[in-house]
C-alpha positions in Angstrom: 73.3 123.4 78.0 73.4 122.5 81.2 75.0 118.9 81.1 74.1 115.5 83.6 77.1 115.5 86.4 77.0 119.2 86.7 73.2 119.0 89.0 72.2 116.0 91.0 68.2 115.2 91.5 66.8 116.3 94.2 62.8 116.0 94.2 59.9 116.1 92.8 57.0 118.2 91.1 54.1 116.9 92.0 51.0 119.1 90.8 50.1 122.7 90.5 48.0 124.0 94.2 46.6 127.2 93.7 45.5 129.6 91.2 48.6 131.6 90.9 50.9 128.6 89.5 52.7 127.5 92.7 53.5 124.1 92.7 54.2 121.3 95.5 56.6 119.9 95.4 58.4 117.1 97.6 62.2 116.8 98.5 65.0 115.3 98.7 67.2 117.9 99.8 66.5 121.4 101.2 70.1 122.0 100.3 67.8 125.3 97.7 67.4 126.5 101.3 71.1 125.9 102.6 72.9 127.6 100.1 72.3 131.1 98.4 71.7 129.8 95.2 69.0 131.2 93.0 67.2 128.1 90.7 66.7 124.3 90.2 67.4 123.3 87.7 64.1 120.9 85.9 64.3 117.7 83.4 61.9 119.1 81.0 61.7 116.5 77.5 64.6 115.4 78.9 66.3 118.7 78.7 67.8 119.9 82.2 66.1 123.6 82.3 67.0 126.3 84.6 64.5 128.2 86.8 63.9 131.1 88.7 62.6 129.9 92.6 60.4 133.5 92.8 59.5 132.4 96.3 58.6 129.2 98.8 57.5 128.0 101.5 57.5 125.0 103.5 54.8 122.5 104.2 56.0 119.4 105.6 59.9 118.6 106.3 59.6 116.7 103.1 57.7 119.4 100.8 57.8 123.3 100.3 54.7 125.6 97.7 57.3 126.6 95.2 56.5 129.8 92.6 59.2 129.4 89.4 59.5 133.2 88.2 57.2 133.3 84.8 54.5 130.6 86.0 51.8 132.2 87.6 49.3 130.9 86.2 47.7 126.6 87.4 47.6 126.6 83.8 52.0 127.5 83.2 51.6 125.2 86.6 50.6 122.0 85.2 53.3 121.5 82.3 55.4 121.0 85.9 53.8 117.9 86.9 55.9 114.8 87.7 58.6 116.9 86.5 62.2 116.1 87.9 64.2 119.5 90.7 67.7 118.3 90.0 70.4 121.0 91.9 73.8 121.3 90.2 77.2 119.9 92.4 79.2 123.8 92.4 76.3 124.8 94.9 76.4 121.3 97.2 79.9 121.9 97.1 79.6 125.7 99.1 77.8 123.4 101.1 79.7 120.8 101.9 82.2 123.9 102.5 80.3 124.8 105.3 79.3 121.4 106.9 75.9 121.2 105.6 75.8 119.0 102.7 73.4 115.7 102.9 73.7 112.4 102.4 71.1 112.4 99.7 74.4 113.7 97.5 75.6 111.1 97.4 73.1 109.6 95.5 74.3 108.7 92.2 77.9 108.2 93.2 80.3 105.7 92.0 81.7 104.0 94.9 85.1 102.0 94.5 87.1 100.0 97.2 91.2 101.0 97.1 91.7 96.7 97.1 89.1 95.4 95.0 87.3 98.4 93.0 84.4 99.5 91.1 82.0 98.2 93.7 78.8 99.8 92.1 76.4 103.1 92.6 75.3 105.1 95.2 71.3 103.6 95.0 70.3 105.3 98.4 71.3 105.6 102.0 70.0 104.7 104.7 70.2 106.8 107.4 67.3 105.1 109.7 70.1 103.9 112.5 72.4 104.9 114.4 75.1 103.9 111.8 74.6 105.1 108.7 75.2 103.2 105.6 75.9 103.5 101.6 73.0 101.8 99.6 75.4 100.5 96.4 74.0 98.6 93.8 76.9 95.9 93.2 75.8 94.0 89.7 72.3 93.7 90.7 73.0 93.0 93.7 72.8 95.7 97.0 75.8 96.0 99.3 75.6 97.5 102.0 79.2 100.0 102.8 79.1 102.0 105.7 79.2 105.5 105.5 82.0 106.2 107.8 85.0 108.9 107.6 87.1 106.1 108.9 86.8 104.6 105.3 86.1 106.5 102.7 89.5 107.9 101.3 87.9 110.3 98.7 85.6 112.2 97.6 85.6 113.3 93.7 83.1 115.8 93.3 84.1 116.7 90.2 83.7 112.9 88.8 81.1 111.8 91.3 83.0 109.0 93.0 83.9 107.9 96.8 86.5 105.5 97.6 87.1 104.1 100.3 89.4 101.4 102.9 87.4 98.8 104.1 88.3 96.3 107.0 88.7 93.2 106.5 86.2 91.3 106.1 83.9 94.1 106.0 83.5 93.4 102.4 82.6 89.8 100.8 82.2 90.7 97.0 83.2 86.8 96.6 79.9 85.7 98.0 77.9 88.0 95.9 78.9 87.6 92.9 78.7 84.5 93.2 74.5 84.0 94.6 
């Protein structure tokens, strides 16, 4: 049985495409194309189920048409509409070793600061500017933490924890808690 901590979300299957069972796949991470993995994991009725990829082709930089093994008709493909897609963490480690990991891998990680302790969960990563930022949900408030190597002291992939050591004044957590 596949556990939630063994995978991370990379997208969603949208609707069937054509009559041979292809699906439109909207993804946030194209790791399935960058590492040696023959399958994706789909959340089917609350259970994480692996499905082997027969073939895929990119349509844009965030969508692909994907054909899963043993899904050969539009009718069979319909049961995958709006199904969340996950990818095995152990394959993502391979991508990290090869320098192929993307920022979306860290969504869902818990962030700890060496002096302040638990900050919250990474809900998103902002890469729209030169300075990439982790977006953290800290008790319902949004914290922006620089995703810079000099601040990251440890990344525990198994437990999905990022530990940072931030300079004085960068994290004013007391004002966030009082708000």
